[in-house]
C-alpha positions as CSV (number, residue, x, y, z in Angstrom):
1,M,-0.1,0.0,0.2
2,V,1.3,3.7,-1.2
3,P,-0.4,7.1,-0.3
4,A,-2.0,7.8,-3.2
5,P,-4.0,11.5,-4.6
6,D,-6.9,12.7,-2.6
7,N,-5.7,10.9,0.9
8,T,-6.7,8.1,-0.5
9,Y,-4.3,4.6,-1.0
10,Q,-3.1,2.3,-3.7
11,L,-2.2,-1.2,-4.1
12,T,1.0,-0.9,-6.0
13,T,3.7,-3.4,-7.0
14,G,7.3,-2.7,-8.8
15,T,10.9,-2.4,-8.1
16,S,10.3,1.4,-7.8
17,V,8.2,1.2,-5.1
18,A,10.3,-2.4,-3.4
19,T,13.6,0.2,-3.4
20,A,11.9,2.5,-0.9
21,H,10.8,-0.4,1.0
22,V,14.4,-2.4,1.4
23,T,15.9,1.1,1.5
24,G,13.7,1.8,4.9
25,V,14.7,-1.5,6.6
26,A,18.1,-1.2,5.5
27,A,18.2,1.7,7.5
28,L,16.5,0.3,10.3
29,L,18.9,-2.7,10.8
30,I,22.2,-0.3,10.4
31,E,20.3,2.3,12.7
32,R,20.1,-1.0,15.0
33,H,24.0,-1.7,14.7
34,P,25.7,0.9,12.9
35,T,29.0,-1.3,12.6
36,V,27.4,-3.9,9.9
37,S,28.9,-4.7,6.9
38,A,26.9,-4.1,3.7
39,A,27.3,-7.2,3.0
40,T,25.7,-8.9,6.1
41,V,22.7,-6.2,5.6
42,L,22.8,-8.0,2.2
43,E,22.5,-11.6,3.9
44,V,20.0,-10.8,6.2
45,L,17.1,-8.5,3.9
46,T,17.7,-11.8,1.6
47,S,17.7,-14.8,3.7
48,S,14.9,-13.4,6.1
49,A,12.4,-12.4,3.2
50,K,9.6,-14.4,3.0
51,R,9.1,-16.8,-0.1
52,L,6.9,-16.1,-2.7
53,T,7.6,-19.4,-4.7
54,P,8.6,-22.8,-3.4
55,K,11.9,-22.5,-5.5
56,G,13.6,-19.5,-3.6
57,R,14.8,-16.8,-5.5
58,D,13.2,-16.3,-9.0
59,D,12.6,-13.2,-11.3
60,Q,9.8,-12.5,-11.0
61,F,9.6,-12.5,-7.3
62,G,13.0,-11.7,-6.1
63,W,14.0,-13.1,-2.6
64,G,10.7,-12.6,-1.7
65,L,8.2,-10.2,0.8
66,I,10.8,-8.4,2.8
67,D,10.1,-9.1,6.5
68,P,11.7,-6.0,8.8
69,A,10.8,-8.3,12.4
70,S,12.7,-11.3,11.0
71,A,15.7,-9.2,9.4
72,L,15.6,-7.4,12.5
73,A,15.7,-10.5,14.7
74,D,18.3,-12.4,12.2
75,L,21.3,-9.5,12.4
76,D,20.4,-9.2,16.5
77,A,21.3,-13.1,16.6
78,R,24.6,-12.4,14.0
79,M,25.7,-9.2,15.7
80,E,25.1,-11.3,19.5
81,S,27.0,-14.7,17.7
82,S,29.7,-12.5,16.0
83,P,30.7,-8.9,16.8
84,P,32.2,-7.6,13.5
85,Q,35.8,-6.5,13.6
86,V,35.6,-2.5,12.5
87,A,39.0,-1.7,10.5
88,N,39.5,2.5,11.0
89,Q,40.4,3.2,7.0
90,L,41.8,6.6,8.1
91,N,44.4,4.9,10.3
92,L,47.2,4.7,7.6
93,Q,49.7,4.2,10.4
94,S,48.5,0.1,10.9
95,A,47.6,-0.3,7.1
96,P,50.1,-2.9,5.4
97,K,52.6,-0.6,3.4
98,T,53.8,-1.4,-0.1
99,A,57.6,-2.5,-1.0
100,A,58.1,0.6,-2.2
101,A,57.2,2.6,1.0
102,T,58.8,0.0,3.2
103,K,62.0,0.6,1.6
104,A,61.5,4.8,1.8
105,G,60.5,4.0,5.9
106,T,57.1,6.1,5.3
107,P,53.7,5.0,4.3
108,K,53.0,5.4,0.5
109,A,49.8,8.0,1.5
110,S,50.6,11.5,2.4
111,V,50.0,11.5,6.2
112,A,49.7,14.4,8.2
113,K,52.6,14.1,10.8
114,S,51.0,15.7,13.8
115,T,47.6,13.5,13.5
116,G,48.4,10.6,11.8
117,T,45.5,11.0,9.2
118,P,45.0,11.9,5.6
119,N,46.4,15.0,4.3
120,I,42.9,15.7,2.5
121,P,42.6,19.2,1.2
122,P,39.9,21.2,2.3
123,R,36.5,20.6,0.4
124,T,35.6,23.9,-2.1
125,T,32.6,24.9,-2.6
126,S,30.8,26.7,-5.1
127,A,27.9,29.7,-5.3
128,V,25.3,28.6,-7.7
129,P,23.4,31.1,-9.3
130,R,19.8,31.1,-8.5
């Protein structure tokens, strides 16, 4: 069911509508467990969907009907049984060094000496005439 003109609702189908629903459930999962990986979210969404055909995934129904309650329960169970190990992508000093960087004694990426974080230039914005 989706909102329709004149304060009514209508039954509709298709990927355009499904995308909004799946995105909303994915956001719900990420809100519950902010460190969850995208791969785990995909696994949870596909494994917890209610199958609409006996053969599993197909081109007409995909993985089935999304089930937010089952997806949350599945994710909670996965996260409790094996918490994810989150890598800090900005911590370049703990990242493996390339052979060239090891010989030189410095990481290959430009790293600010005082903080150990990447030396990223400030973002510039330009005024857009209206």
